[in-house]
C-alpha positions, 0 to 999 in steps of 0.5 A: 825930474817931474813929479805927478800930482799925488807925489807932489802933494805927498811931499807938501805935508809930512802928515799927509805922506802916507795917504793922498787922494786926488781931488776936485771942486764943482760949482755952478748954476743960478742961485734959485735952483742951485741947492735943488740941483746939488741935492738931486743925486738920481735924476738921469737923462737920455741924450738925443742925436748930435746936431752940427748946427744947433744953438748950444753951450757946454761947461764942465769941471771934474775928474775921470779915470784916464782908462787908457794910455800909459797910465790907465788908472791915473786920475785926470782933471778936466775943465771945458767951455764951448759956445757958438759965436755971436751972430750964429745962425742955426740950421745952416750947416755951420758947426763953428764954436769958441771956447777951450778944453783943459785936461791934466792927467795926474801921472808921470806919463808924457803927453798928459796935458791939453790946453787947446781952443775949441773950433767946432761943436756938435750938440744935442741940448735936451732941457730937463727940469728943474734947471733946464739942462741936459744933453750931449756935446762933441767938441773939436779942439785945435792943437795946431795953434792956428786958433790960438795958443795950444798944448797937446800931446806931441804929433796930435793936431786935434783933441776931440771931446765928448760930454754928456749931461745926464743928471743934476749931479754929475758924479757917476752919471755924466760922461767925459771922453777925450781923443787925441787925434792926428787929424787936423781940426775940422767939422765933425760928422757925428753919424755913427759916433759911439762914445768911447769907441774908435772914431771911424775915419780918424786916426786917434789914440784910444779914448780916455775917460768915461763916467765922471769920478767927480764934478759936473757937465752942463749942456744948455741951448743958450745963445752966445752973448756979446762980451761974455768971458770964460774961465777954464782950468784943470790942474793941481797944487799944494797949499803954501799955508795950512788952511784949517776947515772944521779941524782938518788941516789941508795940504793940496788938491786938484781942480777942474773949472768951466765958468762964464760971465753970462750964465751958470758954470762948473767948478769942482775940487777935492782937497786932501787933509789930515785930522791931527787930533785923531790922526785920520786922513780925510778927503773934502769935496766941495760941490756947488753951482756958480750963480754969477761970475765977473772979470776984473783985470786978470781975476774972475770972481764968482759966487753961488751955492755949495755943498761940502762933504767932509769925507768923514762918513757924514752927510754933506752940508748943503745950501752953503754960501759960496764965493771965490776967485780964479787967477792965472796962478791959483784958485781961492774959495770960501764956503759958508764960514770956512776959508779954503785959502788960495790953492796955487796952480803948480801943474796944469792950466788956468785960462781967462779969456 
């Protein structure tokens, strides 16, 4: 029998069995601007019309409420990467793209996983200060396996993902929608597309997602870089040990990752824990901006700046140093002087490519 994220985390710690919450990490961006971007909670942006052949990159990691399907109130983690191929020429009608979409709906329902390569992208980068990000992107992921290993809901040939980068802090402002479609992957005509609404001319399930519950999206007008590697992930796990962070004993959580070695990316997670001295349950949220990332063998290491919300009603701690690594089996993270250990991946996907 397969258990959902929340059920498995509940089973992982006796003290946590009464109240386990979903979670997610958000890390990305350059060191000089990371702290300002994390602290900025209200700046919003308006995305222009999507263009099929514009230079762009998109990254993201976080959670949304599924809002459709057999478990409409389920929390889902996502991670994404998309970019144009090296040598891409704008203005030629070419919408080809590379990258990956990971999606993990934390419920007992079937068809809740997506691990598919990106084949096409429409975008509208609208750079805004202070970090020159903003806009929207629409990604077409190939579920057929023709573009590489893929997993999607049964009988669905493509996954269409729409994201908006509307703010320097994505929670409640950025958007993530995903459609599971019977149509084969191909160039997408964005004319008349309305986020979250049925797609005219396509046979797709109702869109899942909406405003970000946690995490962040970045859309940039950056060109591809030869040799660039990406790390994409969405999943969950329970700690095999019990990391203690400022008196809170952690049991597990979820993660959403979109990192790249040639520029900023996103990694977000919320962690469930208990304060044993007071008998209180707490949800810790780490949000940051990855300033650099590199790959050695099967490990992607990253560093940057982060904030830490202890979930106790106090203001988040900001401007903390951030370092960590991602492998095919889990995510390790250190924020400030606190080590969060390695959160094993027990459900979902981690892909470094």
